[in-house]
C-alpha positions as CSV (number, residue, x, y, z in Angstrom):
1,M,-45.1,0.6,-64.0
2,F,-44.4,3.0,-61.1
3,E,-47.7,2.1,-59.4
4,S,-46.5,3.0,-55.9
5,L,-44.9,6.3,-57.0
6,T,-47.9,7.3,-59.2
7,D,-50.5,6.5,-56.4
8,R,-48.7,8.6,-53.8
9,L,-48.1,11.6,-56.1
10,A,-51.8,11.5,-57.1
11,R,-52.8,11.7,-53.5
12,V,-50.6,14.8,-53.0
13,F,-52.1,16.7,-56.0
14,Q,-55.6,15.5,-55.1
15,R,-55.2,17.2,-51.7
16,L,-53.9,20.4,-53.2
17,R,-56.8,20.5,-55.7
18,G,-59.2,20.3,-52.9
19,K,-57.9,23.6,-51.4
20,G,-58.8,25.8,-54.3
21,L,-56.5,28.8,-54.2
22,L,-53.1,27.9,-52.5
23,T,-51.2,29.8,-50.0
24,Q,-47.4,29.8,-50.0
25,A,-47.6,27.4,-47.0
26,D,-49.7,25.0,-49.1
27,V,-47.1,25.1,-51.9
28,D,-44.3,24.5,-49.4
29,Q,-46.2,21.6,-47.8
30,G,-47.0,20.1,-51.2
31,L,-43.3,20.2,-52.2
32,R,-42.2,18.6,-48.9
33,E,-44.7,15.8,-49.5
34,I,-43.4,15.3,-53.1
35,R,-39.9,15.2,-51.8
36,D,-40.8,12.5,-49.3
37,V,-42.6,10.5,-52.1
38,L,-39.6,10.7,-54.4
39,L,-37.1,9.7,-51.7
40,A,-39.3,6.7,-50.8
41,A,-39.3,5.8,-54.5
42,D,-35.5,5.4,-54.2
43,V,-34.8,8.5,-56.3
44,H,-31.3,9.9,-55.6
45,H,-31.4,12.6,-53.0
46,E,-29.4,15.1,-55.1
47,V,-31.8,14.5,-58.0
48,V,-34.8,15.2,-55.7
49,Q,-33.2,18.4,-54.4
50,E,-32.4,19.7,-57.9
51,L,-35.9,18.9,-59.1
52,L,-37.7,20.5,-56.2
53,T,-35.4,23.6,-56.2
54,R,-36.3,24.3,-59.8
55,V,-40.0,23.7,-59.2
56,R,-40.0,26.1,-56.2
57,E,-38.2,28.8,-58.2
58,R,-40.7,28.5,-61.0
59,A,-43.7,28.4,-58.7
60,V,-42.6,31.6,-57.1
61,G,-41.6,33.2,-60.4
62,E,-44.9,32.4,-62.0
63,K,-47.0,33.6,-59.1
64,L,-48.5,30.2,-58.6
65,V,-50.6,31.2,-55.5
66,E,-52.5,33.9,-57.5
67,S,-53.4,31.5,-60.3
68,L,-57.1,30.5,-60.9
69,S,-56.0,26.8,-60.9
70,P,-52.8,26.7,-58.9
71,A,-52.8,23.0,-58.2
72,Q,-53.0,22.3,-62.0
73,Q,-50.3,24.8,-62.6
74,L,-48.0,23.2,-60.0
75,L,-48.7,19.8,-61.5
76,A,-47.6,21.2,-64.9
77,I,-44.4,22.6,-63.5
78,V,-43.6,19.3,-61.7
79,R,-44.3,17.5,-65.0
80,Q,-42.0,19.7,-67.0
81,E,-39.2,19.6,-64.5
82,M,-39.5,15.8,-64.0
83,A,-39.2,15.4,-67.8
84,R,-36.1,17.7,-67.8
85,V,-34.5,15.6,-65.0
86,M,-35.0,12.5,-67.2
87,G,-33.3,14.2,-70.2
88,G,-35.8,16.6,-71.6
89,E,-35.9,15.5,-75.2
90,A,-36.0,12.0,-76.5
91,Q,-32.6,10.8,-77.9
92,K,-31.9,8.3,-80.6
93,L,-29.2,5.8,-81.5
94,R,-26.3,7.4,-83.5
95,L,-26.0,4.4,-85.9
96,A,-22.9,5.8,-87.7
97,G,-21.0,3.7,-90.2
98,R,-21.8,0.7,-92.4
99,P,-22.4,-1.4,-90.6
100,A,-23.2,0.7,-87.6
101,V,-21.9,-1.2,-84.6
102,V,-24.0,-1.2,-81.4
103,V,-22.3,-2.8,-78.4
104,L,-24.4,-3.8,-75.3
105,V,-22.5,-3.8,-71.9
106,G,-23.6,-4.0,-68.3
107,P,-23.7,-6.1,-65.1
108,A,-24.7,-9.7,-65.2
109,G,-28.4,-10.4,-65.0
110,G,-29.5,-7.1,-66.5
111,G,-31.0,-8.6,-69.6
112,K,-28.4,-7.8,-72.3
113,T,-29.0,-10.8,-74.5
114,T,-32.8,-10.4,-74.5
115,T,-32.4,-6.7,-75.1
116,A,-30.1,-7.5,-78.1
117,G,-32.9,-9.5,-79.6
118,K,-35.6,-6.9,-78.9
119,L,-33.4,-4.1,-80.3
120,A,-32.8,-6.1,-83.5
121,H,-36.6,-6.7,-83.8
122,H,-37.3,-3.0,-83.2
123,L,-34.8,-1.9,-85.9
124,R,-35.9,-4.5,-88.4
125,K,-39.5,-3.3,-88.1
126,R,-38.3,0.1,-89.1
127,G,-36.6,-1.0,-92.3
128,R,-33.1,-1.7,-91.0
129,R,-31.1,-4.9,-91.6
130,P,-29.5,-5.9,-88.3
131,I,-27.2,-8.8,-87.5
132,L,-26.8,-10.2,-84.0
133,I,-23.3,-11.1,-82.7
134,S,-22.6,-13.0,-79.5
135,A,-19.3,-11.9,-77.8
136,D,-19.8,-13.6,-74.5
137,P,-17.0,-16.3,-74.0
138,E,-17.9,-17.1,-70.4
139,R,-21.7,-17.5,-69.9
140,P,-22.8,-21.0,-70.8
141,A,-25.3,-21.1,-73.7
142,A,-25.2,-17.3,-74.2
143,A,-24.6,-17.8,-78.0
144,E,-27.4,-20.4,-78.2
145,Q,-29.8,-18.0,-76.5
146,L,-29.0,-15.2,-78.9
147,A,-29.2,-17.6,-81.9
148,T,-32.7,-18.6,-80.8
149,L,-33.8,-15.0,-80.6
150,A,-32.3,-14.3,-84.0
151,Q,-34.2,-17.2,-85.5
152,R,-37.5,-16.0,-84.0
153,I,-37.1,-12.6,-85.6
154,T,-35.5,-13.9,-88.8
155,V,-32.3,-11.9,-88.6
156,P,-28.8,-13.3,-89.2
157,F,-26.7,-14.5,-86.2
158,A,-22.9,-14.8,-85.9
159,P,-21.1,-16.4,-82.9
160,A,-17.9,-14.7,-81.7
161,D,-17.8,-16.4,-78.3
162,Q,-14.5,-18.3,-78.8
163,D,-12.2,-15.3,-79.5
164,P,-14.2,-12.1,-80.0
165,L,-11.2,-9.9,-80.7
166,A,-10.2,-12.1,-83.6
167,Q,-13.7,-13.1,-84.8
168,I,-15.7,-9.9,-84.8
169,P,-13.7,-7.9,-87.4
170,A,-14.2,-10.7,-89.9
171,I,-17.9,-10.8,-89.1
172,L,-18.2,-7.0,-89.7
173,T,-16.4,-7.3,-93.0
174,R,-18.9,-10.0,-94.1
175,A,-21.9,-7.9,-92.8
176,K,-20.7,-5.0,-94.9
177,R,-20.4,-7.2,-98.0
178,E,-23.8,-8.7,-97.4
179,L,-25.4,-5.3,-96.8
180,W,-26.3,-5.8,-93.1
181,D,-26.4,-2.2,-92.0
182,I,-26.4,-2.6,-88.1
183,A,-24.3,-5.1,-86.0
184,I,-25.6,-5.6,-82.5
185,V,-22.9,-7.1,-80.2
186,D,-23.9,-8.8,-77.0
187,T,-21.1,-9.0,-74.5
188,L,-20.6,-10.9,-71.2
189,G,-22.0,-9.5,-68.0
190,T,-20.0,-8.3,-65.0
191,P,-20.7,-10.3,-61.8
192,P,-21.6,-8.3,-58.7
193,G,-18.6,-6.7,-57.0
194,L,-16.2,-7.3,-59.9
195,P,-14.9,-4.7,-62.4
196,P,-15.8,-5.1,-66.1
197,P,-13.8,-7.7,-68.0
198,A,-10.4,-6.5,-69.2
199,F,-11.0,-7.6,-72.8
200,L,-13.9,-5.2,-73.1
201,S,-11.6,-2.2,-73.7
202,G,-9.8,-4.1,-76.5
203,L,-13.1,-5.2,-78.1
204,L,-14.4,-1.6,-78.2
205,A,-11.1,-0.4,-79.7
206,A,-11.2,-3.1,-82.3
207,V,-14.8,-2.6,-83.5
208,K,-15.1,1.2,-83.0
209,P,-18.8,1.2,-82.2
210,S,-21.1,4.2,-82.9
211,D,-23.2,3.3,-79.9
212,V,-22.2,1.7,-76.5
213,L,-25.4,1.0,-74.6
214,L,-25.4,0.2,-70.9
215,V,-28.2,-2.3,-70.0
216,L,-29.5,-2.1,-66.5
217,D,-32.3,-3.7,-64.5
218,A,-34.7,-1.0,-63.4
219,L,-35.6,-2.9,-60.3
220,V,-32.3,-2.2,-58.6
221,G,-33.3,1.5,-58.1
222,Q,-30.6,4.1,-57.5
223,E,-28.1,1.2,-57.0
224,A,-28.0,1.3,-60.8
225,I,-25.9,4.5,-60.5
226,R,-23.1,2.7,-58.7
227,L,-23.3,-0.2,-61.1
228,A,-23.2,2.1,-64.1
229,E,-20.2,4.2,-62.9
230,A,-17.9,1.2,-63.5
231,F,-18.8,1.3,-67.2
232,L,-18.4,5.1,-67.8
233,P,-14.8,4.8,-69.0
234,F,-16.0,2.7,-71.9
235,G,-17.5,5.7,-73.7
236,L,-21.2,5.0,-73.0
237,T,-23.6,6.7,-75.4
238,G,-26.9,5.7,-73.8
239,I,-28.8,3.5,-71.3
240,V,-31.4,0.7,-71.8
241,L,-33.5,0.1,-68.7
242,T,-35.0,-3.4,-68.5
243,K,-37.9,-4.7,-66.5
244,L,-39.5,-1.3,-66.2
245,D,-43.0,-3.0,-66.2
246,G,-42.1,-4.5,-62.8
247,D,-40.7,-1.3,-61.3
248,A,-43.3,0.2,-58.9
249,R,-40.9,2.9,-57.6
250,G,-39.2,4.6,-60.5
251,G,-35.9,5.4,-58.8
252,A,-33.6,4.3,-61.6
253,A,-35.6,6.1,-64.4
254,L,-35.6,9.4,-62.5
255,S,-32.0,9.2,-61.2
256,L,-29.8,7.8,-64.0
257,P,-30.0,10.6,-66.7
258,A,-29.2,13.4,-64.2
259,R,-26.5,11.6,-62.3
260,L,-24.7,10.0,-65.2
261,R,-25.4,12.7,-67.8
262,L,-26.4,10.0,-70.2
263,P,-29.8,9.6,-72.0
264,I,-32.1,6.6,-71.5
265,L,-32.7,5.5,-75.1
266,F,-34.9,2.5,-74.6
267,V,-37.0,0.8,-71.9
268,G,-38.0,-2.9,-71.6
269,V,-41.7,-3.1,-70.6
270,G,-42.4,-6.8,-70.9
271,E,-41.2,-10.2,-71.9
272,R,-42.2,-10.1,-75.6
273,L,-39.8,-9.2,-78.3
274,E,-42.1,-6.2,-79.1
275,D,-41.8,-4.9,-75.5
276,L,-38.9,-2.5,-76.1
277,E,-39.9,1.1,-76.4
278,P,-38.0,4.3,-77.2
279,F,-37.7,6.4,-74.0
280,E,-39.4,9.7,-74.1
281,P,-39.0,11.8,-70.9
282,G,-42.2,13.8,-71.4
283,R,-44.4,10.8,-71.8
284,M,-42.6,9.0,-68.9
285,A,-43.3,12.0,-66.7
286,D,-47.0,11.9,-67.7
287,R,-47.2,8.2,-66.8
288,I,-45.4,8.7,-63.4
289,L,-47.9,11.5,-62.6
290,G,-50.9,9.5,-63.6
291,L,-51.6,11.6,-66.7
292,G,-51.5,8.6,-69.1
293,D,-49.7,8.3,-72.4
294,L,-52.2,8.6,-75.2
295,S,-49.6,9.2,-77.9
296,G,-47.9,5.9,-76.9
297,L,-51.3,4.2,-77.0
298,V,-51.9,5.5,-80.5
299,E,-48.5,4.3,-81.7
300,K,-49.1,0.8,-80.3
301,L,-52.5,0.6,-82.0
302,Q,-51.1,1.8,-85.3
303,E,-48.4,-0.8,-85.1
304,A,-51.0,-3.5,-84.5
305,G,-53.0,-2.4,-87.6
306,V,-55.9,-0.7,-85.9
307,S,-55.4,2.5,-87.9
308,A,-55.4,0.7,-91.2
309,Q,-58.5,-1.2,-90.3
310,A,-60.3,1.9,-89.2
311,E,-59.3,3.7,-92.5
312,R,-60.8,0.8,-94.5
313,L,-64.1,0.8,-92.4
314,L,-64.4,4.6,-93.1
315,R,-64.0,4.1,-96.8
316,E,-66.5,1.2,-96.9
317,A,-69.0,2.9,-94.5
318,V,-69.8,-0.4,-93.0
319,F,-69.1,-1.6,-89.4
320,T,-70.4,-5.0,-88.5
321,L,-69.9,-7.1,-85.3
322,E,-67.3,-9.0,-87.3
323,D,-65.4,-5.7,-87.8
324,F,-65.9,-5.0,-84.1
325,L,-64.3,-8.3,-83.2
326,A,-61.5,-7.7,-85.7
327,Q,-60.8,-4.3,-84.0
328,L,-60.7,-6.0,-80.6
329,E,-58.3,-8.6,-81.9
330,A,-56.0,-5.9,-83.3
331,V,-56.0,-4.0,-80.0
332,R,-55.1,-7.2,-78.2
333,R,-52.1,-7.8,-80.6
334,A,-50.8,-4.3,-79.6
335,G,-49.7,-5.8,-76.3
336,P,-51.0,-6.8,-72.9
337,L,-54.4,-5.1,-72.5
338,S,-53.6,-3.9,-69.0
339,Q,-50.5,-2.1,-70.2
340,L,-52.6,-0.4,-73.0
341,F,-55.3,0.7,-70.5
342,A,-52.6,2.0,-68.2
343,R,-51.8,4.6,-70.8
344,I,-55.3,6.1,-70.6
345,P,-55.4,9.0,-68.1
346,G,-57.3,8.2,-64.9
347,L,-58.0,4.6,-65.9
348,G,-55.1,3.0,-64.0
349,R,-53.9,-0.5,-64.7
350,P,-56.5,-3.2,-64.3
351,E,-55.6,-6.7,-63.5
352,E,-54.4,-8.5,-66.7
353,D,-56.5,-11.6,-65.8
354,E,-59.7,-9.5,-65.5
355,V,-59.1,-7.8,-68.8
356,E,-58.4,-11.0,-70.5
357,R,-61.6,-12.6,-69.1
358,E,-63.6,-9.7,-70.5
359,F,-62.0,-10.0,-73.9
360,K,-62.6,-13.7,-74.1
361,K,-66.2,-13.2,-73.0
362,M,-66.8,-10.6,-75.8
363,R,-65.2,-12.9,-78.4
364,A,-67.3,-15.9,-77.3
365,I,-70.5,-13.9,-77.5
366,I,-69.8,-12.7,-81.1
367,Q,-68.6,-16.2,-82.2
368,S,-71.9,-17.7,-80.8
369,M,-73.9,-15.5,-83.3
370,T,-74.9,-16.6,-86.7
371,I,-73.3,-14.9,-89.7
372,E,-76.5,-13.0,-90.3
373,E,-76.6,-11.7,-86.7
374,R,-73.0,-10.5,-86.8
375,R,-73.6,-8.6,-90.0
376,N,-77.1,-7.3,-89.0
377,P,-77.2,-6.9,-85.2
378,H,-80.5,-5.1,-85.3
379,I,-82.2,-8.5,-85.8
380,I,-81.0,-9.7,-82.4
381,G,-84.1,-9.8,-80.2
382,A,-84.8,-11.3,-76.8
383,S,-85.0,-14.9,-77.9
384,R,-81.8,-14.6,-79.9
385,K,-80.0,-13.0,-77.0
386,R,-81.0,-15.9,-74.7
387,R,-79.7,-18.4,-77.3
388,I,-76.4,-16.4,-77.8
389,A,-75.9,-16.2,-74.0
390,R,-76.4,-20.0,-73.6
391,G,-74.0,-20.7,-76.5
392,S,-71.3,-18.5,-75.2
393,G,-71.6,-19.4,-71.5
394,T,-72.5,-15.9,-70.6
395,T,-75.7,-14.0,-69.5
396,V,-78.2,-11.9,-71.4
397,Q,-76.8,-8.9,-69.5
398,D,-73.4,-9.6,-71.0
399,V,-74.9,-9.8,-74.5
400,N,-76.7,-6.5,-74.0
401,R,-73.5,-4.8,-72.7
402,L,-71.5,-6.0,-75.8
403,L,-74.2,-4.7,-78.1
404,A,-74.1,-1.4,-76.4
405,E,-70.3,-1.2,-76.7
406,Y,-70.7,-2.1,-80.4
407,E,-73.2,0.7,-81.0
408,Q,-71.0,3.2,-79.2
409,A,-68.0,2.2,-81.4
410,K,-70.2,2.4,-84.5
411,K,-71.4,5.9,-83.5
412,L,-67.8,7.0,-83.0
413,L,-66.8,5.7,-86.4
414,R,-69.6,7.6,-88.1
415,G,-68.4,10.8,-86.5
416,L,-64.9,10.4,-88.0
417,K,-63.8,11.4,-91.4
418,P,-61.4,9.7,-93.7
419,G,-57.8,10.8,-93.2
420,K,-58.4,11.9,-89.6
421,I,-57.5,8.7,-87.9
422,R,-53.9,9.7,-87.1
423,G,-55.0,12.0,-84.3
424,G,-55.7,9.1,-82.1
425,K,-59.4,8.4,-82.4
426,F,-60.1,4.8,-83.0
427,P,-63.3,2.8,-82.8
428,F,-62.4,0.6,-80.0
429,P,-64.5,0.1,-76.8
430,R,-63.9,1.9,-73.5
């Protein structure tokens, strides 16, 4: 995510840090470089101008050039202003009414149907009872695709693809009777160059949604602004950006909130149903600037059960190699490992294939041990290491490295106290 933008910004701040105390000329040159980087990332020119004007005003007002660490202070100002451009504070769905109606609109190919399934999954995990409704009378197999997603996440599905204006009111009445508290309506997409379908206005008037979400592909960059403007008359309440994991530039994420005066509510960061995340401007600014997203990492690990496992290990005061493998498996369930590592400051985003190979190697080594060796690793001497290496198709050096990682995790676990896991310290390997 945003690899090109992040790398170029990192080089700018690295150069500024190398200068120690900055002159006003250094600051001006740094801001010019940041401007060029943002424009190259397809950020709207007016958004770039607004961002850098505020950064320059604050840099002068806070006497940046007299600071003991001016480069870090400039980075902090850029981070704050970048978060402000993207909306400042995280916004949530309104979800008013019973059922609350959420309608997804947008151009064709933006990912509305997949987003509908992901949103239902997201809400269901948080205790809500969503129903998915297909209101796309034109795209072949649209209803079948949404029905398949509904089945995968075990939520009800209702087709309204024959006559949405007549069918949806009856579906909402049934949803209220059966205590489904959120209705997510997937609508047909608008082909390139054509206005939104005429029936969409009638549909929105009939269902009176609490939320109208514009679903856009992040890969189109600032072209998303032009695509979005056609939907503004429909009372949009927020934006969902899809395919953000493939966006190396970041133009859409940085341009849309400021230009449309609408919050980005969610971002799609992968193909799995779990890969829909609430959009938080501060965290996104951190990731764009290469500062990581440890809070997001902690949340992913907690959702995967790492926190609960760590709490149990603390209570039992035992941490075996079996526990170590269980922790690795839980971390892996939290999402693609390369995406998780990308949230760690300074670590970057390793190749997924490389990370997966290392994980499989560690699992093979542990599974090649006897039960006694897994529970009492101190008995593993030179001959046992050779046998384990042969059995797992690895080397003795690989076995030694895994045992060292295990000891490091064990030491970290002993340094924690029960009830302190929430702060983000987990016994997982570097």
